[in-house]
TORFI-996585 format. One record per residue: residue in three letters; z, x, y of N, C-alpha, C, CB in turn. Coordinates in steps of 0.05 Angstrom, whole numbers, padded with zeros to 5 digits, always signed. Atoms other than C-alpha are relative to their C-alpha. Glycine has a CB too. Layout:
<atoms>
ALAZXYZXYZXYZXY
...
</atoms>
This chain:
<atoms>
UNK+00019-00009+00020+00182-00219+00258-00019+00019+00014-00015-00025-00012
UNK+00018-00020-00012+00137-00160+00270-00028-00008-00004+00005+00028-00011
UNK+00029+00005+00002+00063-00162+00281-00011+00018-00021-00015+00006+00028
UNK+00013-00018+00019+00014-00132+00231-00003+00028+00010-00027-00011-00007
UNK+00003-00027-00012+00001-00074+00278+00027+00015+00000-00012-00001+00029
UNK-00026-00013+00000+00076-00060+00283+00008+00007-00029+00022-00019+00012
UNK-00005-00007+00028+00081-00063+00207-00015+00024-00009-00007-00024-00018
UNK+00016-00023+00007+00024-00014+00200+00013+00025+00012-00029-00003+00011
UNK-00013-00023-00012+00059+00033+00249+00025+00008-00014+00006-00007+00029
UNK-00025-00007+00013+00126+00028+00215-00004+00011-00028+00018-00025-00001
UNK+00005-00010+00027+00099+00037+00144-00012+00028+00001-00017-00019-00015
UNK+00013-00027-00003+00057+00096+00167+00021+00021+00007-00021-00001+00022
UNK-00021-00019-00007+00117+00130+00200+00018+00006-00024+00017-00012+00023
UNK-00019-00005+00022+00162+00120+00139-00015+00015-00022+00011-00027-00012
UNK+00015-00015+00020+00106+00145+00093-00004+00029+00007-00027-00013-00005
UNK+00003-00028-00009+00094+00206+00135+00026+00016-00003-00008+00001+00030
UNK-00026-00013+00003+00169+00222+00132+00002+00009-00030+00023-00019+00008
UNK-00001-00007+00028+00164+00220+00055-00019+00022-00007-00006-00023-00017
UNK+00020-00021+00006+00101+00262+00054+00009+00026+00009-00028-00007+00013
UNK-00011-00026-00009+00135+00315+00095+00018+00013-00021+00015-00004+00027
UNK-00018-00009+00021+00184+00321+00037-00016+00005-00026+00022-00020-00005
UNK+00016-00005+00024+00126+00326-00012+00001-00022-00021+00008+00025-00012
UNK-00004+00022+00019+00139+00258-00044-00022-00020+00003+00027-00013+00004
UNK+00023+00017-00003+00070+00227-00046-00003-00022-00022-00024+00016+00002
UNK+00005+00018+00022+00073+00193-00114+00025-00012-00012-00015+00013-00020
UNK-00025+00013+00009+00145+00170-00121-00003-00030+00002+00024+00010+00017
UNK+00002+00029-00003+00156+00096-00131+00004-00009+00029+00021-00013-00018
UNK-00004+00008-00028+00182+00092-00059-00025+00005+00016+00024+00017+00012
UNK+00024-00006-00015+00120+00126-00031-00022-00020-00008-00010+00029-00005
UNK+00021+00018+00009+00074+00081-00073+00007-00028+00011-00002-00001-00031
UNK-00007+00026-00011+00112+00019-00049-00006-00001+00031+00031-00006-00005
UNK+00007-00002-00029+00104+00042+00024-00030-00001+00003+00011+00025+00012
UNK+00030+00001-00002+00029+00052+00011-00009-00028-00004-00013+00019-00020
UNK+00007+00028+00004+00026-00019-00015+00005-00017+00024+00014-00011-00024
UNK-00007+00015-00024+00061-00046+00045-00019+00007+00022+00029+00008+00009
UNK+00019-00009-00021+00015-00005+00090-00027-00015-00004-00004+00031-00001
UNK+00025+00014+00006-00047-00034+00055+00001-00029+00008-00008+00003-00030
UNK-00001+00029-00007-00023-00105+00062+00001-00004+00029+00024-00012-00014
UNK-00001+00002-00030-00005-00095+00136-00027+00006+00011+00021+00019+00012
UNK+00026-00007-00011-00073-00062+00147-00019-00024-00003-00012+00025-00015
UNK+00017+00023+00005-00108-00123+00116+00008-00022+00020+00003-00011-00029
UNK-00009+00020-00019-00065-00170+00159-00009+00007+00028+00030-00002+00000
UNK+00010-00008-00027-00086-00130+00220-00030-00003+00003+00008+00029+00006
UNK+00029+00005-00002-00158-00146+00203-00018+00024-00008-00008-00007+00028
UNK+00015-00023+00008-00179-00078+00176-00004-00001-00031+00015+00027+00009
UNK+00002+00005+00028-00201-00103+00108-00013+00022-00016-00016-00025-00005
UNK+00013-00021+00015-00247-00046+00088+00020+00023-00005-00024+00011+00015
UNK-00020-00021+00003-00191+00004+00100+00021-00009-00020+00013+00006+00027
UNK-00021+00010+00018-00141-00041+00063-00010+00001-00029+00008-00028+00008
UNK+00011-00001+00027-00187-00047+00002-00001+00029-00010-00026-00013-00001
UNK+00000-00028+00008-00196+00028+00000+00029+00009-00007-00011+00018+00022
UNK-00028-00008+00003-00120+00039+00006+00011-00011-00027+00017-00011+00023
UNK-00010+00011+00025-00104-00009-00052-00014+00011-00024-00001-00029+00000
UNK+00015-00013+00022-00159+00021-00096+00013+00026-00007-00030+00003+00007
UNK-00012-00027+00006-00131+00091-00088+00029-00002-00009-00002+00017+00025
UNK-00028+00004+00008-00059+00066-00094+00001-00007-00029+00013-00022+00018
UNK-00001+00007+00028-00073+00033-00161-00007+00023-00017-00018-00024-00005
UNK+00008-00024+00016-00109+00095-00188+00023+00020-00001-00025+00013+00012
UNK-00022-00020+00000-00052+00141-00165+00024-00010-00016+00009+00006+00030
UNK-00023+00012+00014+00002+00094-00192-00004+00002-00031+00005-00029+00009
UNK+00006-00001+00028-00031+00090-00260+00000+00029-00010-00028-00012-00006
UNK+00001-00026+00008-00044+00164-00264+00028+00013-00001-00018+00016+00017
UNK-00027-00013-00002+00027+00184-00243+00021-00012-00019+00009-00002+00028
UNK-00023+00013+00014+00069+00132-00279-00007-00015-00026+00013-00019+00019
UNK+00008+00015+00024+00029+00099-00334-00003-00030+00006+00020+00003-00021
UNK+00008+00028-00005+00004+00028-00341+00024-00019+00003-00017-00008-00022
UNK-00022+00019+00002+00072-00005-00354+00022+00004+00021+00013+00001-00027
UNK-00020-00006-00021+00111+00023-00294+00001-00020+00022-00005+00028+00011
UNK-00003+00019-00022+00138-00021-00240-00017+00007+00025+00030-00002+00009
UNK+00017-00009-00022+00099+00021-00189-00029-00010-00003+00000+00030+00001
UNK+00027+00011+00005+00034-00001-00222+00000-00030+00004-00008+00006-00029
UNK-00002+00028-00006+00057-00073-00220-00001-00006+00030+00026-00012-00012
UNK-00001+00003-00029+00071-00066-00146-00028+00006+00012+00022+00020+00013
UNK+00027-00006-00010+00002-00035-00135-00019-00023-00006-00009+00026-00013
UNK+00017+00024+00007-00031-00093-00172+00006-00023+00019+00005-00009-00030
UNK-00009+00021-00019+00009-00141-00129-00013+00004+00027+00031-00001+00003
UNK+00013-00007-00026-00018-00105-00067-00029-00006+00000+00005+00029+00007
UNK+00029+00007+00003-00089-00112-00093-00004-00030+00004-00012+00010-00027
UNK+00002+00030-00002-00079-00187-00102+00006-00010+00028+00019-00013-00020
UNK-00006+00007-00027-00047-00193-00033-00023+00005+00019+00024+00014+00010
UNK+00023-00006-00017-00105-00158+00001-00023-00018-00005-00007+00029-00004
UNK+00022+00018+00008-00155-00200-00037+00006-00028+00012-00003-00002-00030
UNK-00007+00026-00011-00118-00263-00014-00003+00000+00030+00030-00007-00007
UNK+00003-00002-00029-00116-00240+00058-00030+00000+00008+00014+00026+00011
UNK+00029+00000-00005-00191-00226+00054-00012-00027-00002-00013+00019-00019
UNK+00010+00027+00004-00204-00296+00028+00007-00018+00024+00013-00011-00025
UNK-00009+00016-00023-00166-00326+00086-00014+00008+00025+00031+00003+00004
UNK+00012-00010-00025-00203-00284+00137-00028-00012+00004-00001+00031+00000
</atoms>
């Protein structure tokens, strides 16, 4: 099992690969951003994680509409970060 810091590194690397191709708001990119926010929270960087999920949810809603699975994943990330913060 990887550490939170390793998860942050891996998600960041994969997201940067997508961004090089110009794919910042695809469902895959949004899922990676959710993963990155959750790992960031697990690594103890709660302020950064809350910022990430806030922007993620706004972007997902704007790009895909309220009923899209990417928005559901973003909401799940918000909940996960909130739960991690409660445990901290």
